[in-house]
C-alpha positions as CSV (number, residue, x, y, z in Angstrom):
1,M,-0.3,0.0,0.2
2,T,1.7,3.4,-0.8
3,G,-1.4,5.5,0.6
4,V,-1.5,7.7,3.2
5,R,-2.2,6.1,6.6
6,N,-2.6,7.5,9.9
7,P,-3.8,4.5,12.5
8,S,-3.0,6.7,15.4
9,V,-5.9,9.1,14.8
10,A,-9.3,8.3,14.6
11,T,-10.8,10.2,11.9
12,Q,-13.8,12.0,12.7
13,L,-16.5,11.9,9.6
14,D,-19.5,13.4,8.7
15,T,-22.4,11.6,6.7
16,G,-21.3,12.3,2.7
17,D,-17.2,13.4,3.3
18,V,-15.5,12.1,0.9
19,V,-12.8,9.5,1.3
20,W,-12.0,8.1,-1.5
21,R,-12.2,9.5,-5.0
22,P,-10.7,7.5,-8.3
23,P,-7.7,7.8,-9.3
24,A,-6.4,10.3,-12.5
25,D,-5.7,7.0,-14.7
26,V,-9.5,4.9,-14.1
27,L,-10.4,5.1,-17.6
28,D,-6.8,3.4,-18.1
29,S,-6.1,1.0,-15.2
30,T,-9.4,-0.5,-14.4
31,R,-11.9,-3.5,-15.9
32,V,-14.4,-0.9,-16.0
33,G,-12.5,1.6,-17.7
34,S,-11.4,-1.2,-20.6
35,F,-15.2,-2.0,-20.7
36,L,-15.8,2.0,-21.5
37,R,-13.3,1.3,-24.3
38,W,-14.4,-2.1,-25.6
39,L,-18.2,-0.5,-26.0
40,R,-17.0,2.4,-27.9
41,D,-14.4,0.9,-30.2
42,E,-16.6,-2.1,-30.8
43,R,-20.4,-1.1,-30.2
44,G,-20.2,2.5,-31.0
45,V,-21.1,4.0,-27.8
46,D,-18.8,6.3,-25.8
47,L,-20.2,7.2,-22.6
48,A,-17.9,9.3,-20.6
49,G,-18.1,7.8,-17.0
50,H,-20.4,6.2,-14.2
51,D,-23.6,8.8,-14.9
52,E,-23.4,8.0,-18.2
53,L,-22.9,4.2,-18.3
54,W,-25.5,3.7,-16.2
55,Q,-27.8,5.4,-17.8
56,W,-27.4,3.4,-20.8
57,S,-27.1,0.4,-19.2
58,V,-30.6,0.8,-17.7
59,D,-32.2,2.7,-21.5
60,E,-30.5,0.5,-23.2
61,L,-31.0,-2.7,-21.4
62,E,-30.6,-5.3,-23.9
63,Q,-27.4,-3.5,-25.2
64,F,-26.0,-3.6,-22.0
65,W,-26.5,-7.1,-21.2
66,A,-25.4,-8.2,-24.7
67,A,-22.3,-6.1,-24.7
68,I,-21.6,-8.0,-21.0
69,W,-22.1,-11.4,-22.7
70,D,-19.3,-10.3,-25.7
71,F,-17.1,-8.9,-23.8
72,F,-16.3,-11.5,-21.2
73,E,-16.3,-13.8,-24.1
74,V,-19.2,-15.6,-23.1
75,T,-19.0,-19.4,-24.8
76,D,-22.7,-20.1,-26.5
77,H,-23.2,-23.3,-27.8
78,G,-26.6,-22.5,-29.1
79,T,-28.0,-19.5,-31.5
80,R,-29.5,-16.7,-29.6
81,E,-33.0,-15.3,-30.4
82,Q,-33.6,-12.4,-28.6
83,V,-31.0,-11.0,-25.3
84,L,-34.9,-10.1,-23.8
85,D,-38.0,-11.1,-24.6
86,E,-40.4,-8.3,-23.3
87,R,-39.6,-6.2,-20.9
88,V,-41.7,-6.9,-18.0
89,M,-41.4,-9.0,-14.5
90,P,-42.1,-11.2,-13.3
91,G,-41.4,-13.5,-16.7
92,A,-38.4,-12.0,-18.7
93,K,-37.1,-14.8,-20.9
94,W,-33.0,-13.8,-21.4
95,F,-31.1,-15.3,-24.0
96,T,-33.2,-17.3,-25.3
97,G,-31.9,-20.1,-28.0
98,S,-28.5,-19.7,-26.1
99,L,-26.9,-22.4,-24.2
100,L,-23.9,-22.1,-21.6
101,N,-22.9,-23.6,-18.3
102,Y,-21.8,-21.8,-15.3
103,A,-19.2,-24.4,-14.4
104,E,-17.5,-24.3,-18.4
105,Q,-17.3,-20.4,-17.5
106,A,-16.1,-20.5,-13.9
107,L,-13.0,-23.4,-15.2
108,K,-11.9,-21.1,-18.3
109,G,-11.5,-18.7,-15.9
110,C,-7.3,-18.4,-15.8
111,G,-5.8,-19.7,-18.7
112,S,-2.9,-21.3,-16.5
113,D,-2.8,-25.0,-15.0
114,H,-0.2,-24.0,-12.7
115,A,-2.1,-21.0,-11.3
116,P,-3.6,-20.8,-8.0
117,A,-6.4,-21.4,-7.8
118,I,-8.4,-22.1,-4.5
119,R,-6.2,-21.2,-1.3
120,A,-8.1,-22.6,1.6
121,R,-7.6,-22.0,5.2
122,S,-9.2,-24.2,8.0
123,Q,-9.2,-24.6,11.9
124,T,-10.0,-28.1,11.8
125,R,-7.1,-29.4,9.1
126,E,-4.0,-28.6,7.5
127,D,-4.2,-25.4,4.4
128,V,-5.2,-27.0,1.0
129,D,-4.0,-24.9,-2.4
130,L,-5.5,-26.5,-5.5
131,T,-3.9,-25.0,-9.0
132,W,-6.3,-24.3,-11.9
133,G,-5.3,-27.7,-13.2
134,E,-5.8,-29.7,-10.0
135,L,-9.0,-28.0,-10.0
136,R,-10.5,-28.9,-13.7
137,D,-9.4,-32.6,-12.6
138,Q,-10.4,-32.7,-9.1
139,V,-13.9,-31.4,-10.6
140,A,-13.9,-33.6,-13.8
141,R,-13.9,-36.5,-11.5
142,A,-16.3,-35.6,-8.6
143,R,-18.2,-35.0,-12.6
144,R,-17.5,-39.1,-12.8
145,V,-18.6,-39.6,-9.2
146,L,-21.8,-37.9,-9.3
147,R,-22.9,-39.2,-12.7
148,D,-22.1,-42.8,-11.9
149,H,-25.0,-42.1,-8.9
150,G,-27.3,-41.4,-11.1
151,V,-27.2,-37.3,-11.0
152,G,-28.6,-36.3,-14.1
153,P,-30.1,-32.6,-15.3
154,G,-32.7,-31.1,-12.8
155,D,-31.3,-33.7,-10.1
156,R,-30.6,-31.8,-6.7
157,V,-27.4,-32.3,-5.2
158,A,-27.0,-30.8,-1.6
159,G,-24.1,-30.2,0.7
160,Y,-24.7,-30.0,4.4
161,L,-20.7,-28.7,4.2
162,P,-17.9,-25.9,5.7
163,N,-16.5,-23.8,3.1
164,T,-13.9,-25.8,1.8
165,P,-12.8,-27.2,-1.7
166,E,-14.6,-30.3,-1.6
167,A,-18.0,-27.7,-1.6
168,V,-16.8,-25.6,-4.7
169,V,-15.9,-28.3,-6.2
170,A,-18.8,-30.6,-5.7
171,F,-20.7,-27.5,-6.5
172,L,-18.7,-27.3,-10.1
173,A,-19.1,-31.1,-11.0
174,A,-22.8,-31.2,-10.4
175,A,-23.7,-27.1,-12.6
176,G,-21.5,-29.3,-15.3
177,L,-24.3,-31.8,-15.6
178,G,-27.1,-29.7,-15.5
179,A,-27.5,-30.9,-11.9
180,I,-28.8,-28.1,-9.4
181,W,-26.9,-27.6,-6.2
182,T,-28.0,-26.6,-2.6
183,S,-26.3,-26.0,0.6
184,C,-26.3,-25.5,4.4
185,A,-23.6,-24.0,6.7
186,I,-22.4,-27.0,9.0
187,E,-23.5,-25.0,12.1
188,F,-27.3,-25.1,10.9
189,G,-29.4,-27.4,13.2
190,P,-31.2,-30.4,11.8
191,R,-34.6,-28.4,12.2
192,S,-32.6,-25.3,9.9
193,V,-31.3,-27.9,6.9
194,I,-34.7,-30.2,7.0
195,D,-36.9,-27.2,6.1
196,R,-34.5,-26.4,3.2
197,F,-33.5,-30.1,1.9
198,A,-36.9,-31.7,2.7
199,Q,-38.1,-28.2,0.0
200,V,-36.0,-29.5,-2.9
201,E,-35.4,-33.4,-2.7
202,P,-31.9,-33.8,-3.4
203,T,-30.5,-37.4,-4.5
204,V,-27.2,-36.8,-3.1
205,L,-25.9,-35.5,0.0
206,L,-22.7,-34.6,1.0
207,V,-21.2,-33.6,5.0
208,A,-18.7,-33.0,7.4
209,G,-18.8,-35.4,10.6
210,G,-17.5,-32.2,12.1
211,Y,-15.0,-29.0,12.6
212,N,-13.7,-26.9,14.7
213,Y,-14.7,-23.6,15.9
214,G,-11.5,-22.0,17.2
215,D,-10.3,-24.1,19.7
216,K,-13.4,-25.8,20.4
217,P,-14.6,-29.0,18.6
218,V,-18.0,-29.6,17.2
219,D,-19.6,-33.1,16.3
220,R,-22.2,-33.5,13.8
221,R,-22.6,-37.0,13.3
222,D,-26.0,-37.2,15.3
223,Q,-27.3,-34.1,13.7
224,I,-26.6,-35.6,10.0
225,E,-28.4,-38.7,11.1
226,A,-31.5,-36.6,12.0
227,I,-31.5,-35.2,9.3
228,R,-31.2,-38.1,6.5
229,A,-34.6,-39.7,8.2
230,E,-36.3,-36.7,7.5
231,L,-34.5,-37.3,3.0
232,P,-36.2,-39.8,1.9
233,T,-35.1,-38.6,-1.7
234,V,-31.0,-39.3,-0.9
235,R,-29.9,-42.2,-2.6
236,T,-26.2,-41.5,-1.6
237,V,-24.5,-39.6,1.0
238,F,-20.6,-39.1,1.0
239,D,-18.8,-38.2,3.4
240,I,-15.9,-35.4,2.5
241,E,-13.6,-36.8,6.1
242,Y,-13.3,-33.7,7.1
243,G,-10.6,-33.7,10.3
244,D,-11.2,-36.7,12.4
245,W,-14.9,-37.4,12.6
246,R,-16.5,-40.4,10.3
247,S,-20.2,-40.0,9.6
248,P,-21.4,-43.8,10.1
249,D,-23.0,-45.2,6.5
250,T,-21.6,-43.1,4.4
251,T,-19.6,-43.4,0.9
252,S,-16.0,-41.8,1.3
253,W,-16.3,-38.7,-1.4
254,P,-12.0,-38.3,-1.1
255,N,-11.8,-42.1,-2.1
256,A,-14.7,-41.9,-4.8
257,V,-12.9,-39.1,-6.1
258,A,-9.2,-40.7,-6.3
259,A,-10.5,-44.0,-7.9
260,V,-12.1,-42.5,-11.3
261,T,-10.2,-43.7,-14.3
262,E,-12.9,-41.9,-17.1
263,P,-13.5,-38.1,-15.7
264,I,-15.6,-36.0,-17.2
265,H,-14.3,-33.5,-18.7
266,V,-16.7,-32.2,-21.1
267,T,-19.8,-29.8,-19.5
268,T,-23.4,-30.2,-20.5
269,P,-24.4,-26.8,-22.4
270,V,-28.4,-25.7,-20.6
271,P,-30.4,-23.0,-21.6
272,F,-29.9,-19.5,-20.4
273,D,-32.9,-19.7,-17.9
274,H,-31.9,-23.9,-16.4
275,P,-31.5,-23.8,-13.0
276,L,-27.6,-23.5,-11.6
277,V,-28.7,-22.6,-7.3
278,V,-31.1,-22.8,-4.8
279,L,-30.5,-20.5,-2.1
280,F,-32.4,-19.7,0.9
281,S,-33.9,-16.4,2.7
282,S,-33.1,-16.5,6.4
283,G,-36.5,-18.6,7.5
284,T,-36.3,-16.1,10.6
285,T,-40.2,-15.6,10.2
286,G,-41.6,-19.2,9.0
287,K,-40.6,-21.8,6.0
288,P,-37.0,-20.3,4.1
289,K,-38.5,-19.3,0.6
290,A,-36.3,-21.7,-1.7
291,I,-35.3,-19.2,-4.3
292,V,-34.2,-20.3,-8.0
293,H,-31.2,-19.1,-9.7
294,A,-30.0,-19.6,-13.2
295,H,-27.1,-20.4,-14.9
296,G,-26.7,-17.4,-17.3
297,G,-28.5,-15.1,-14.7
298,I,-25.6,-15.9,-12.2
299,V,-23.0,-16.1,-14.9
300,L,-23.7,-12.1,-16.6
301,E,-24.1,-11.1,-13.4
302,H,-21.3,-12.2,-11.4
303,L,-19.2,-11.4,-14.5
304,K,-20.9,-7.9,-14.6
305,N,-20.7,-7.0,-10.8
306,H,-16.8,-9.2,-10.3
307,A,-15.1,-7.1,-13.2
308,L,-16.6,-4.3,-13.6
309,S,-17.1,-3.1,-9.7
310,W,-14.7,-5.1,-7.4
311,D,-12.4,-4.6,-10.3
312,L,-11.2,-8.0,-9.7
313,G,-9.1,-10.4,-12.6
314,S,-6.6,-13.1,-13.5
315,G,-4.0,-12.2,-10.5
316,D,-6.2,-11.1,-8.1
317,V,-6.7,-12.4,-4.6
318,M,-10.4,-12.7,-3.1
319,L,-10.9,-13.1,0.4
320,W,-14.5,-13.0,2.0
321,Y,-15.2,-14.8,4.7
322,S,-19.0,-16.3,4.5
323,T,-20.2,-20.1,4.8
324,T,-22.2,-22.0,2.8
325,A,-25.5,-21.0,3.4
326,W,-24.7,-17.7,2.5
327,M,-25.1,-16.0,-0.5
328,M,-21.6,-14.7,-0.6
329,W,-20.3,-18.2,-0.9
330,N,-21.6,-18.1,-4.2
331,A,-20.3,-14.6,-5.0
332,L,-16.8,-16.1,-3.6
333,V,-16.6,-18.9,-5.9
334,S,-18.0,-16.8,-9.2
335,G,-14.4,-15.1,-8.2
336,L,-13.5,-17.7,-10.7
337,L,-15.8,-16.6,-13.2
338,V,-12.9,-13.5,-13.9
339,G,-10.2,-15.7,-13.0
340,A,-9.1,-14.3,-9.3
341,T,-7.7,-16.9,-7.1
342,I,-10.5,-17.6,-4.2
343,V,-9.4,-18.0,-0.4
344,L,-12.1,-20.2,1.3
345,V,-12.0,-19.5,5.2
346,D,-13.3,-22.3,7.9
347,G,-13.4,-21.7,11.2
348,N,-14.5,-19.0,13.6
349,P,-13.5,-15.5,11.8
350,A,-12.4,-14.3,15.5
351,H,-9.8,-16.7,16.5
352,P,-7.4,-16.1,18.5
353,D,-8.9,-12.5,17.7
354,L,-10.0,-10.1,15.5
355,T,-6.6,-9.6,13.6
356,W,-6.7,-13.5,12.5
357,Q,-8.8,-12.7,9.3
358,W,-6.0,-9.3,8.6
359,D,-3.0,-11.9,9.0
360,L,-4.5,-14.3,6.4
361,A,-5.4,-11.9,4.0
362,E,-1.6,-10.7,4.5
363,E,-0.4,-14.3,4.3
364,V,-2.2,-15.4,0.8
365,G,-1.6,-11.5,-0.5
366,A,-5.4,-11.0,-0.9
367,T,-6.3,-7.5,-3.2
368,L,-10.2,-7.4,-2.5
369,M,-11.4,-8.2,0.9
370,G,-14.2,-8.7,2.2
371,A,-14.8,-7.1,6.3
372,S,-18.7,-6.7,7.3
373,P,-19.7,-3.9,9.1
374,G,-19.9,-5.3,12.3
375,F,-16.1,-7.0,11.9
376,I,-14.8,-3.3,11.1
377,M,-16.6,-1.9,13.8
378,A,-15.4,-4.2,15.9
379,C,-11.9,-3.9,14.9
380,R,-12.6,-0.3,15.1
381,S,-13.5,-0.8,18.9
382,A,-10.7,-3.2,20.1
383,G,-7.8,-1.1,18.5
384,V,-6.9,-3.3,16.3
385,D,-3.5,-1.4,14.7
386,L,-2.8,-2.8,11.0
387,T,0.8,-0.5,11.1
388,G,3.8,-2.9,9.8
389,R,1.7,-5.0,7.7
390,D,3.0,-6.1,3.9
391,L,-1.2,-5.9,2.7
392,R,-2.0,-5.7,-1.1
393,I,-5.5,-4.9,-1.1
394,R,-6.7,-2.6,-3.2
395,V,-10.3,-2.9,-2.1
396,V,-12.1,-3.7,1.2
397,G,-15.8,-4.7,0.0
398,S,-19.1,-5.0,2.8
399,A,-22.2,-5.9,3.1
400,G,-25.2,-7.6,5.2
401,S,-25.9,-4.2,6.8
402,P,-24.9,-0.6,7.3
403,L,-21.6,1.1,7.6
404,P,-21.4,4.0,10.0
405,P,-19.1,6.8,8.6
406,E,-16.5,5.8,11.7
407,G,-16.3,2.6,9.9
408,Y,-15.2,4.4,7.0
409,G,-13.0,6.6,8.7
410,W,-11.2,3.5,10.5
411,I,-10.3,1.7,7.0
412,R,-9.3,5.3,5.1
413,D,-6.8,5.6,8.9
414,Q,-5.7,2.0,8.6
415,L,-5.2,1.0,5.0
416,G,-4.6,4.8,4.0
417,D,-6.4,6.9,1.3
418,D,-5.5,4.9,-1.8
419,V,-7.6,1.5,-0.8
420,Q,-10.8,1.8,-1.8
421,L,-14.6,1.1,0.4
422,N,-17.0,-0.8,-2.0
423,V,-20.4,-1.1,0.0
424,G,-23.2,-2.0,-1.2
425,S,-27.1,-3.3,0.0
426,G,-28.4,-6.3,-2.6
427,G,-29.0,-10.1,-1.2
428,T,-29.9,-13.8,-1.9
429,D,-32.8,-12.5,-4.1
430,V,-30.8,-11.9,-6.9
431,C,-27.5,-13.0,-5.5
432,S,-25.6,-9.8,-6.2
433,G,-25.8,-5.9,-5.2
434,L,-28.2,-3.3,-6.2
435,V,-26.4,0.0,-5.1
436,Q,-22.4,-0.3,-4.7
437,N,-19.6,1.7,-5.6
438,N,-17.0,0.5,-8.8
439,P,-13.8,2.5,-9.7
440,L,-16.0,5.5,-11.3
441,L,-17.6,6.6,-8.2
442,P,-15.9,8.4,-4.8
443,V,-16.3,6.6,-1.5
444,R,-18.7,9.1,0.9
445,A,-18.7,8.3,4.6
446,G,-21.8,6.4,5.5
447,M,-22.6,6.6,1.9
448,I,-23.5,4.1,-0.6
449,S,-21.8,5.4,-3.7
450,G,-24.6,4.8,-6.7
451,R,-26.6,2.4,-8.8
452,A,-25.4,-0.6,-9.8
453,L,-24.5,-1.2,-13.7
454,G,-28.0,-3.0,-15.0
455,V,-29.6,-2.0,-12.1
456,D,-32.8,0.1,-12.6
457,V,-33.5,0.8,-9.2
458,H,-34.9,4.1,-7.5
459,A,-37.1,4.9,-4.5
460,F,-41.0,4.8,-4.2
461,D,-43.4,6.3,-1.7
462,P,-46.5,4.3,-0.9
463,D,-48.3,5.5,-4.1
464,G,-45.7,4.5,-6.7
465,R,-44.0,8.1,-6.8
466,E,-40.2,8.2,-7.3
467,L,-38.5,10.1,-4.2
468,V,-35.1,11.7,-4.1
469,G,-33.7,13.4,-0.3
470,D,-36.5,11.5,1.3
471,P,-36.8,8.0,2.2
472,G,-39.1,5.2,0.3
473,E,-39.5,1.5,-0.4
474,L,-36.3,-0.3,-2.2
475,V,-37.8,-0.9,-5.9
476,V,-36.1,-2.2,-9.2
477,L,-38.0,-1.0,-12.7
478,S,-36.5,-3.1,-15.5
479,P,-35.9,-6.9,-15.1
480,M,-32.5,-8.2,-14.6
481,P,-30.8,-11.7,-15.5
482,S,-30.5,-12.4,-11.9
483,M,-33.8,-12.5,-10.9
484,P,-35.0,-15.9,-9.6
485,V,-36.5,-18.0,-12.1
486,G,-38.8,-18.9,-9.8
487,L,-39.3,-20.1,-5.9
488,W,-38.6,-24.3,-5.8
489,G,-42.1,-25.6,-5.8
490,D,-44.2,-22.7,-6.7
491,D,-46.4,-21.8,-9.5
492,G,-45.8,-18.5,-9.1
493,S,-48.4,-17.0,-7.1
494,R,-45.7,-16.8,-3.9
495,L,-43.2,-15.1,-5.9
496,T,-46.0,-12.4,-7.3
497,A,-47.0,-12.2,-3.2
498,T,-43.3,-11.8,-2.2
499,Y,-41.8,-9.1,-4.7
500,F,-44.8,-7.3,-6.9
501,D,-47.6,-7.1,-4.6
502,T,-47.1,-3.5,-3.4
503,Y,-46.3,-2.6,-7.5
504,P,-47.6,-4.5,-10.1
505,G,-44.8,-5.5,-12.4
506,V,-42.2,-3.7,-10.0
507,W,-39.8,-5.9,-7.8
508,R,-40.2,-4.2,-4.5
509,H,-37.0,-5.4,-2.1
510,G,-38.1,-5.1,1.5
511,D,-35.3,-2.4,1.9
512,W,-36.4,1.3,3.3
513,I,-33.5,3.5,0.9
514,V,-33.2,7.5,0.4
515,F,-31.8,8.1,-3.0
516,E,-29.5,11.5,-3.7
517,E,-29.7,13.7,-6.7
518,D,-26.3,12.0,-7.7
519,G,-27.6,8.4,-7.4
520,S,-25.6,7.9,-3.8
521,C,-27.9,6.6,-1.2
522,I,-28.6,5.2,2.5
523,V,-30.3,2.1,3.0
524,T,-31.7,2.9,6.3
525,G,-33.1,-0.7,7.0
526,R,-35.9,-2.7,6.5
527,S,-39.0,-1.3,4.7
528,D,-41.5,-3.3,8.0
529,S,-39.3,-1.8,10.8
530,T,-39.3,1.3,9.6
531,L,-39.6,4.0,12.5
532,N,-42.3,6.3,12.4
533,R,-42.9,9.3,15.2
534,G,-44.8,12.1,14.8
535,G,-44.8,11.6,10.7
536,V,-41.0,11.5,11.0
537,R,-39.8,8.6,9.3
538,L,-36.2,7.0,10.4
539,G,-34.3,3.9,9.6
540,T,-32.9,1.6,12.1
541,A,-29.3,1.6,10.8
542,E,-29.4,5.7,11.9
543,F,-30.2,4.8,15.5
544,Y,-28.4,2.1,15.9
545,R,-25.4,4.3,14.9
546,V,-25.9,6.7,17.5
547,V,-26.9,4.4,20.6
548,E,-23.8,1.7,19.7
549,E,-21.4,5.0,19.9
550,L,-21.9,5.2,23.4
551,P,-19.4,3.0,25.2
552,E,-22.1,2.1,27.9
553,V,-23.5,-0.2,24.5
554,G,-22.5,-3.5,23.4
555,D,-25.6,-3.9,20.9
556,S,-29.2,-2.7,20.7
557,L,-32.6,-3.1,18.8
558,V,-35.0,-1.1,18.7
559,I,-39.0,-1.5,18.1
560,H,-41.9,0.9,17.5
561,L,-45.1,-0.2,18.4
562,E,-47.8,1.5,16.7
563,D,-50.9,3.7,18.4
564,P,-54.2,2.6,16.3
565,A,-55.6,5.9,16.5
566,G,-52.9,7.4,15.5
567,G,-50.8,9.3,18.0
568,N,-47.0,8.6,18.6
569,G,-46.8,4.8,19.5
570,E,-44.4,3.3,21.9
571,L,-40.3,3.5,21.1
572,I,-38.6,0.9,22.8
573,L,-34.8,0.4,22.9
574,F,-33.2,-2.9,24.3
575,V,-30.0,-2.6,25.2
576,T,-26.6,-5.0,26.4
577,T,-24.3,-3.3,28.4
578,T,-20.2,-3.0,28.5
579,G,-20.2,-2.6,32.1
580,H,-22.7,-2.4,34.8
581,I,-24.7,1.3,35.3
582,A,-27.4,2.0,36.6
583,A,-31.1,2.0,34.5
584,D,-31.7,5.7,35.0
585,D,-27.8,6.7,34.3
586,L,-28.5,4.2,30.9
587,R,-31.6,5.8,30.1
588,S,-30.1,9.5,29.8
589,R,-27.4,9.2,28.3
590,V,-29.3,7.3,25.3
591,S,-31.8,9.6,25.3
592,G,-29.5,12.8,25.2
593,A,-27.4,10.8,22.5
594,L,-30.3,10.5,20.3
595,R,-32.0,14.1,21.3
596,S,-29.1,15.3,19.8
597,A,-28.1,13.6,17.1
598,L,-31.2,13.1,15.8
599,S,-34.9,14.5,17.1
600,P,-36.8,14.8,20.2
601,R,-39.3,12.3,19.1
602,H,-36.9,9.0,18.7
603,V,-35.7,9.4,22.0
604,P,-37.4,5.9,23.2
605,D,-40.1,5.5,25.9
606,R,-38.4,2.4,27.3
607,V,-34.1,1.4,27.5
608,V,-34.6,-2.1,28.6
609,E,-31.4,-3.7,29.3
610,V,-31.1,-7.9,27.4
611,P,-28.4,-10.7,27.6
612,A,-28.6,-10.8,24.2
613,I,-29.8,-8.9,20.7
614,P,-31.2,-11.8,18.7
615,R,-29.7,-12.3,15.2
616,N,-30.3,-14.6,12.7
617,L,-27.6,-16.9,11.1
618,T,-26.3,-14.5,8.7
619,G,-26.1,-11.8,11.7
620,K,-28.7,-9.3,11.0
621,K,-31.2,-8.7,14.0
622,L,-34.5,-9.6,14.1
623,E,-36.6,-6.4,14.8
624,V,-39.7,-7.5,13.0
625,P,-40.1,-11.3,15.0
626,V,-39.2,-8.8,18.1
627,K,-42.2,-6.6,17.0
628,R,-44.4,-9.3,16.3
629,I,-44.0,-11.0,19.7
630,L,-44.5,-7.4,21.4
631,Q,-47.9,-7.2,19.9
632,G,-48.7,-10.5,21.0
633,A,-47.9,-13.3,18.6
634,K,-46.1,-16.5,20.1
635,A,-42.3,-16.8,19.4
636,S,-43.0,-20.1,17.4
637,D,-45.3,-18.8,14.9
638,V,-43.1,-15.8,14.4
639,V,-39.4,-17.1,14.9
640,S,-37.6,-20.7,14.6
641,A,-34.9,-21.3,17.1
642,D,-32.9,-23.2,14.3
643,A,-32.6,-19.4,12.8
644,L,-31.1,-17.7,15.2
645,A,-27.1,-17.7,16.4
646,E,-28.0,-17.6,19.5
647,P,-31.1,-19.7,20.4
648,T,-32.0,-18.5,23.7
649,S,-31.6,-15.0,22.9
650,I,-35.2,-14.4,22.3
651,E,-36.1,-15.3,25.5
652,A,-35.5,-12.6,27.3
653,Y,-38.1,-10.9,24.8
654,V,-40.9,-13.0,25.6
655,A,-40.6,-12.7,29.4
656,Y,-40.8,-9.0,28.6
657,A,-43.7,-9.0,26.4
658,A,-45.6,-11.5,29.4
659,T,-44.8,-8.5,31.9
660,R,-45.3,-5.8,29.3
661,R,-49.2,-7.2,28.8
662,E,-49.6,-7.8,33.0
663,E,-48.9,-4.1,33.2
664,Q,-51.2,-3.1,31.1
665,S,-54.0,-5.9,31.7
């Protein structure tokens, strides 16, 4: 890193302060710059920068996605009839007549057989590195194993696995056969796994009998037996033989792959909308949605995102901690599409301490490092100092929840002003980002830099009018190739109800967002948990930023209970504390901070200390389930214990709701 660093001084930033600007040579030194030159030279489309490129990408949707296909030289085994049949949602049909395969595109990502493709780091076993040649060989062998066990196009292959090379190999092998992959993190409990896998009825299941989480061994063999008992369609269970655990009555995956004498090196070309993977929603408030993503949509969206937004390509190293249950795992694997080396991490991301991931970034030479907002803020709070490290990081990616300005300042102070912080927001529903940065846009503290290319994203008021400068529903007005081709087992009614019920023909994402005139934006939380007091609407992210900067507060969750008569309602703030503090002092500190930073309307009516803030398995706060419990719903009706990072974390809210009802009776 050559940029200016000042880790000893904590930069004070206001929302909107510029913390990074595109370099003067951005059009010559980045992949999005190469794309702009290619558009000019090959398509006769001359665009000056991001604003013009984004506008063209949504106005000329068909030309844009055809350009992505051609620029990245996606192999087409068919004959393209049209790029998009009609701009309708749901039901848009992309690239009819084309035939492709995600696995083929991923495995040709880097030409050299000897360059590193995967670097795997685990707290359970020794490091594993695979070259591109070794990865191609492993996938070809695994493809034969699956084929010999009856797997073909449309069959489902499931993985109850940690983030390991075996998971990537099995995914690519299944995809290459036209089969459909789905996975759950190994820390999921049996009910969570069954609720997901039983929907898609897999024929093959891959498992790991256990793992180490930091220095704690975790045996999952009993959980595997419980899962198998509820999946009658599974014909074969493979054990990847991870660590010292071996599951009974399973077939050895390593032995099966090693014994192959006739690997299958060719992939099965499939239509653009052929299912590639089933991802699942969090399942916090009911059975998880089984979201079906297709080969073509993921190939094009991830080529665009990884190269043009993240500036990834051959020679880059992508490190982003994820489990196999999160869409970021799929995004991580798609680093292969652009020829990057991907780093697979399994274990406790904060063991032995918060510096472990930075140590790993230094070891593997990561050029893109993913860092969740929670991780960044935890490093800041703990005083992590990155001075003296030989880091190659050019881009820090962050997603999952809003990052306050203080997090932007910490990244700049620690890594230098030439490192770009790319904060984005999107989700499992599109397996990518809807709003995020790219090398053409400045980075502003506390804000997302702009709209993603090819994404016609805006904010709407309740009547469907566009909002600028005021919060509204995040909506997408035009189809995207990576929108789901369906929900598994759905006749279309649940898909429509999920995304298109509020504004017919318009995708409603469920987030609350504020766009500024220049396209920069702030996602303030889920739209169904937005606070509204006295006509002032406020996203929960802004609330948390104020409260969680107080040294006495460890974590927080805010709930607004509306008044049916139209009054202010009741605002309840739940907090965990960092030490002993009297209730009156805590309330005084919190109230003063909120009154000063936000408004008197946002001073909570009650401040309640709790043992833990409930979060799902991807770390998101469970505002809506807690609200429903306070409104009288049974906990079992609104949240699954298996969907909680800490299954007992909801108990304090159930007890508080009961006490509150007694007080009101």
